[in-house]
C-alpha positions in Angstrom: -29.3 -21.9 37.9 -32.6 -21.7 36.4 -36.1 -22.6 38.2 -38.7 -24.6 36.4 -41.8 -25.1 37.5 -42.5 -28.6 39.2 -43.8 -29.8 35.3 -40.5 -28.9 33.7 -42.0 -25.6 32.0 -41.0 -22.5 32.6 -43.2 -18.8 34.2 -44.6 -16.5 31.9 -41.3 -14.7 32.0 -39.4 -17.4 30.4 -36.6 -19.6 32.4 -35.9 -17.7 35.6 -31.6 -17.7 36.7 -30.5 -17.1 40.5 -27.5 -14.7 41.4 -26.3 -15.4 44.2 -23.4 -13.4 46.6 -23.5 -13.5 49.7 -26.0 -12.7 51.9 -27.7 -11.4 47.9 -30.2 -12.7 45.7 -31.5 -12.3 42.4 -33.2 -13.5 40.0 -32.8 -12.6 36.1 -35.6 -14.0 33.7 -35.2 -14.9 30.3 -38.1 -12.0 28.5 -37.1 -9.0 28.9 -33.9 -10.4 30.9 -36.3 -8.0 33.6 -34.4 -8.5 37.7 -38.3 -10.4 38.9 -36.4 -10.7 42.6 -33.8 -9.2 44.8 -33.1 -9.5 47.8 -30.6 -9.1 50.6 -30.6 -11.0 53.8 -34.4 -12.9 52.8 -35.5 -9.0 52.8 -37.3 -7.9 49.9 -35.5 -4.7 48.0 -37.6 -4.3 45.0 -40.9 -4.8 44.2 -40.7 -7.9 42.0 -43.7 -10.4 40.3 -44.7 -13.7 41.1 -43.2 -16.2 38.4 -46.4 -17.4 37.0 -47.0 -12.8 36.0 -45.6 -10.9 33.2 -43.8 -7.5 34.3 -46.1 -4.3 34.5 -45.1 -0.8 35.2 -41.3 -2.0 33.7 -41.2 -3.7 37.2 -37.0 -4.8 37.0 -36.2 -3.8 33.7 -32.9 -1.9 32.9 -33.7 2.1 31.7 -31.0 1.6 29.0 -28.9 4.2 28.1 -29.8 5.7 31.3 -31.6 9.1 29.6 -31.2 11.7 31.3 -29.1 10.1 34.1 -25.6 11.0 32.8 -24.4 14.8 32.0 -24.9 14.8 28.3 -26.1 11.5 27.7 -22.4 9.9 28.1 
């Protein structure tokens, strides 16, 4: 499911895709492929950003290939 504004355009972070699984909801953005919203049972789990904002300080961005998080970088 994508989430355009009422006028049919999209926010600064592009198209929004909402993923639902039980009580979990994530909104993934087209620009940068980050997670803009992550909730569980209506409680926000991520310090995300609004539809009309761009990501700041790598909020919701995947830090791949996970430097310094895996033994020997594997």
